[in-house]
C-alpha positions in Angstrom: 0.2 0.0 -0.2 1.5 3.4 -1.1 0.3 6.9 0.6 2.4 8.8 -1.6 1.3 7.0 -5.1 5.1 5.5 -5.9 4.7 1.8 -5.9 8.9 1.4 -5.7 11.4 3.4 -4.6 13.9 2.6 -7.3 13.8 6.0 -8.9 15.5 9.0 -8.5 14.4 10.9 -5.8 16.1 14.3 -6.6 13.0 14.2 -9.6 10.5 12.5 -7.3 9.4 15.4 -5.6 8.0 15.4 -1.8 8.3 11.7 -0.3 5.9 12.4 2.6 2.7 10.1 3.6 -0.6 12.2 1.9 1.0 15.0 0.1 -1.0 17.5 -0.7 -3.3 17.6 2.5 -1.3 19.9 4.1 -4.2 22.9 4.0 -6.5 20.9 5.2 -4.6 19.2 7.9 -3.7 22.9 8.7 -7.7 24.2 8.8 -8.4 21.1 11.1 -5.7 22.0 13.0 -6.6 25.1 12.9 -10.5 24.4 13.9 -9.2 22.3 17.0 -7.4 24.8 18.7 -10.1 27.8 18.6 -12.2 25.0 19.7 -10.2 23.8 22.6 -9.6 27.8 23.5 -13.2 28.4 23.4 -14.2 25.4 25.4 -11.3 26.1 28.1 -12.9 30.0 28.2 -16.1 28.6 28.8 -15.0 26.2 31.7 -12.8 28.6 33.4 -15.5 31.3 33.2 -18.1 29.3 34.8 -15.5 27.7 36.7 -14.8 31.1 38.5 -18.7 32.6 38.8 -19.0 29.5 41.0 -16.2 30.7 43.2 -17.7 34.2 43.4 -20.6 32.8 44.4 -19.5 30.6 46.9 -19.1 31.9 50.4 -20.7 34.8 52.0 -19.8 38.4 51.1 -19.3 40.2 54.2 -17.5 37.0 55.8 -15.2 37.4 52.6 -14.5 41.0 53.3 -13.7 41.2 56.8 -11.1 38.5 55.8 -9.2 40.6 53.4 -9.8 43.8 55.6 -7.8 42.0 58.2 -4.9 41.1 56.3 
């Protein structure tokens, strides 16, 4: 099975060009990577915002203010 279109390596590699698998699909892989990267940051932002909002609402605000002023 050949992913680069050559069945035999008995050729002059200087004339072959790229010899890596899935040549020609770099832009598609770039778009998939970019979508994953943006999606990952969006998910992280949403989760961290929810966590910080939950932490902000936890506890008694008067007690927290008193503790902050103590130090």
